[in-house]
C-alpha positions as CSV (number, residue, x, y, z in Angstrom):
1,M,-25.6,-5.6,51.1
2,N,-25.7,-6.4,46.9
3,V,-22.5,-4.9,45.4
4,T,-22.4,-5.0,41.4
5,I,-18.8,-5.5,39.8
6,A,-18.3,-3.9,36.4
7,T,-17.6,-6.7,33.3
8,D,-17.0,-6.4,29.9
9,S,-19.5,-6.6,27.3
10,P,-20.1,-10.0,25.8
11,E,-18.8,-8.6,22.8
12,E,-15.5,-7.4,24.6
13,A,-15.0,-10.3,26.3
14,A,-15.2,-11.8,22.8
15,A,-12.6,-9.7,21.1
16,P,-9.5,-9.2,23.6
17,R,-6.8,-6.8,22.8
18,R,-4.6,-8.3,19.5
19,P,-1.4,-7.9,20.2
20,T,0.9,-5.2,18.8
21,G,3.1,-8.1,16.1
22,L,0.8,-9.8,14.1
23,D,1.8,-12.6,11.5
24,A,0.6,-12.9,7.6
25,H,-2.1,-15.7,8.7
26,A,-3.5,-13.7,12.0
27,V,-3.6,-10.5,9.7
28,Q,-5.7,-12.5,6.8
29,E,-8.1,-14.4,8.7
30,W,-8.6,-10.5,10.6
31,L,-9.7,-9.3,7.2
32,T,-12.3,-11.4,6.5
33,S,-14.1,-10.2,9.5
34,P,-16.4,-7.2,9.3
35,E,-14.6,-5.8,11.8
36,G,-11.0,-6.2,9.8
37,P,-8.4,-3.2,10.2
38,R,-7.3,-0.7,7.7
39,L,-4.3,-1.5,6.2
40,L,-1.3,1.3,6.0
41,D,1.7,0.6,4.1
42,V,4.3,2.7,4.7
43,R,6.9,1.7,2.2
44,S,8.2,4.1,-1.0
45,P,5.4,4.8,-3.6
46,A,7.6,2.9,-6.0
47,E,7.8,-0.2,-3.7
48,F,3.7,-0.2,-3.1
49,T,3.2,0.4,-6.8
50,T,5.3,-2.6,-7.5
51,A,3.2,-5.0,-4.9
52,H,0.9,-4.4,-2.3
53,I,-1.7,-6.0,-0.2
54,P,-5.2,-5.3,-2.2
55,G,-7.3,-2.7,-0.1
56,S,-4.3,-1.1,1.5
57,Y,-3.6,2.1,1.6
58,N,0.1,4.0,0.8
59,V,1.2,6.4,3.5
60,P,5.1,6.7,3.1
61,L,7.1,6.5,6.4
62,D,8.1,10.1,5.6
63,L,4.2,11.8,5.3
64,L,3.9,9.7,8.5
65,R,6.1,10.8,10.5
66,E,6.2,14.5,9.7
67,H,2.0,14.4,10.2
68,R,1.4,11.8,12.1
69,T,-0.8,14.2,14.4
70,E,-3.0,14.9,11.5
71,L,-3.3,11.2,10.8
72,R,-4.3,10.5,14.1
73,T,-7.8,11.7,14.0
74,H,-8.1,9.3,10.9
75,L,-6.9,6.4,12.3
76,G,-10.1,5.5,15.0
77,D,-10.6,1.8,13.8
78,E,-7.8,-0.7,13.8
79,V,-4.5,-0.3,11.9
80,V,-1.9,-2.7,10.7
81,L,1.0,-1.5,9.6
82,V,3.3,-2.5,6.2
83,C,6.5,-2.6,4.9
84,R,8.6,-5.3,3.2
85,S,9.9,-6.6,6.0
86,G,8.7,-5.3,9.2
87,A,11.0,-2.8,10.2
88,R,9.7,0.4,8.7
89,A,6.3,-0.5,9.9
90,G,7.8,-1.0,13.8
91,Q,9.1,2.7,13.5
92,A,5.9,3.4,12.2
93,E,3.9,2.1,15.0
94,S,6.4,4.1,17.4
95,L,5.7,7.4,16.0
96,L,1.8,6.8,16.0
97,G,2.1,5.3,19.8
98,A,3.5,8.9,20.4
99,T,0.6,10.6,19.6
100,G,-1.6,8.6,22.0
101,L,-2.8,6.0,19.2
102,D,-2.7,2.0,21.2
103,N,-4.7,0.3,18.0
104,V,-2.0,0.1,15.8
105,H,-0.2,-3.3,15.1
106,V,2.8,-4.5,12.8
107,L,1.8,-7.3,10.1
108,T,5.5,-9.1,11.3
109,G,7.5,-10.0,8.5
110,G,5.7,-7.0,5.9
111,V,5.0,-7.8,2.8
112,T,7.6,-10.7,2.3
113,A,6.0,-12.7,4.9
114,W,2.8,-11.9,3.3
115,E,3.7,-13.4,-0.1
116,A,5.1,-16.5,1.7
117,A,2.0,-17.4,3.5
118,G,0.1,-17.3,-0.3
119,G,-1.6,-14.0,0.4
120,P,-2.8,-11.7,-2.6
121,L,-0.9,-9.2,-4.1
122,T,-1.7,-6.3,-6.5
123,R,1.3,-6.1,-9.0
124,G,2.3,-2.8,-11.2
125,T,5.7,-1.2,-12.3
126,E,8.4,-3.2,-11.2
127,T,10.1,-1.0,-8.9
128,W,13.6,-2.3,-6.6
129,E,12.4,-2.4,-3.1
130,L,14.4,0.1,-1.2
131,E,16.3,-2.9,1.0
132,R,17.7,-3.8,-2.3
133,Q,18.6,-0.3,-3.4
134,V,20.7,0.2,-0.1
135,R,23.0,-2.9,-0.6
136,L,23.6,-1.8,-4.5
137,V,24.7,2.1,-3.2
138,A,26.7,0.8,0.1
139,G,28.0,-2.5,-1.5
140,S,29.2,-0.3,-4.6
141,I,30.8,2.7,-2.3
142,V,32.8,0.0,0.1
143,L,33.9,-1.4,-3.1
144,A,35.1,2.1,-4.9
145,G,36.6,2.7,-1.2
146,V,38.8,-0.6,-1.1
147,L,39.8,-0.5,-5.1
148,A,40.8,3.5,-4.4
149,S,42.7,2.4,-1.2
150,T,45.1,1.2,-3.3
151,V,46.2,4.3,-5.0
152,A,45.1,6.5,-2.0
153,P,45.6,4.5,1.0
154,W,42.9,7.1,3.1
155,A,39.9,6.3,0.9
156,K,40.0,3.1,3.0
157,W,37.7,4.9,5.2
158,I,35.5,5.9,3.2
159,S,34.3,1.9,3.2
160,A,35.1,2.0,6.8
161,G,32.6,4.8,6.9
162,V,29.7,3.1,5.1
163,G,30.5,-0.5,7.7
164,A,30.1,1.6,10.7
165,G,26.7,3.2,9.2
166,L,25.3,-0.4,8.2
167,T,26.6,-1.3,12.5
168,G,24.5,1.4,13.5
169,A,21.4,0.8,11.2
170,A,21.2,-2.4,12.6
171,L,21.8,-1.7,16.4
172,T,19.1,1.2,16.0
173,N,16.7,-0.5,13.4
174,S,16.7,2.4,11.2
175,C,18.8,3.4,7.6
176,A,19.6,7.0,7.0
177,M,21.0,6.0,3.6
178,G,17.7,4.1,2.8
179,M,15.8,7.4,3.9
180,L,17.9,9.4,1.7
181,L,17.3,7.3,-1.3
182,S,13.3,6.9,-0.6
183,R,13.4,10.7,-1.4
184,L,15.1,10.1,-5.2
185,P,12.1,10.6,-7.6
186,Y,12.6,7.0,-9.1
187,N,10.9,6.5,-5.5
188,R,8.8,8.8,-5.3
189,R,6.8,8.1,-8.5
190,N,3.0,8.4,-7.9
191,E,3.4,9.8,-3.7
192,P,0.8,10.7,-2.5
193,D,-0.1,14.2,-0.5
194,L,-1.5,14.3,2.8
195,G,-4.7,16.1,1.7
196,A,-5.3,13.1,-0.6
197,V,-4.3,10.6,2.1
198,L,-6.5,11.9,4.8
199,R,-9.3,12.2,2.2
200,T,-8.7,8.3,1.5
201,L,-8.6,7.4,5.0
202,A,-12.3,9.5,5.4
203,A,-13.4,7.7,2.3
């Protein structure tokens, strides 16, 4: 009695499943293939305008979080998520994964690693990266709290609150202050709306 055992096609056997995290060199090599992935940059519009990987689409994390179900239907191809360091892209991967997508990857180290690996960038109007803005605001509040505590001792708790917030951000790999800053007009210049994003992805 002959038994037929189902096996992967030659194409499937030649293209093993890629890991969730991909380094810059792996993404660069993948982009040169005919089946290269789509790049979704989840940073703020201002950060994207400052410098982004050629051919990437800007889908800010807030927009992705709110409309991940609608976006899911337009992401049938392999997708690599990009941010500055990989943290926000990791959050986006979790959000899209929760909708059932299993074709989502993260550029490990983000745009910073991409540039260090010699990857090309399209540059525009310079804007501070969100992480740098967080350092400025958090540091300023801590300094102000310490100085104010010399007059009003209770002010030290302001600095303590910022320290606790930064500790929580590190433990949860998220940043409430960063999310708040991303909503400022300074960071929302050239912000795409959902319709524009979906039309671009469909094209």
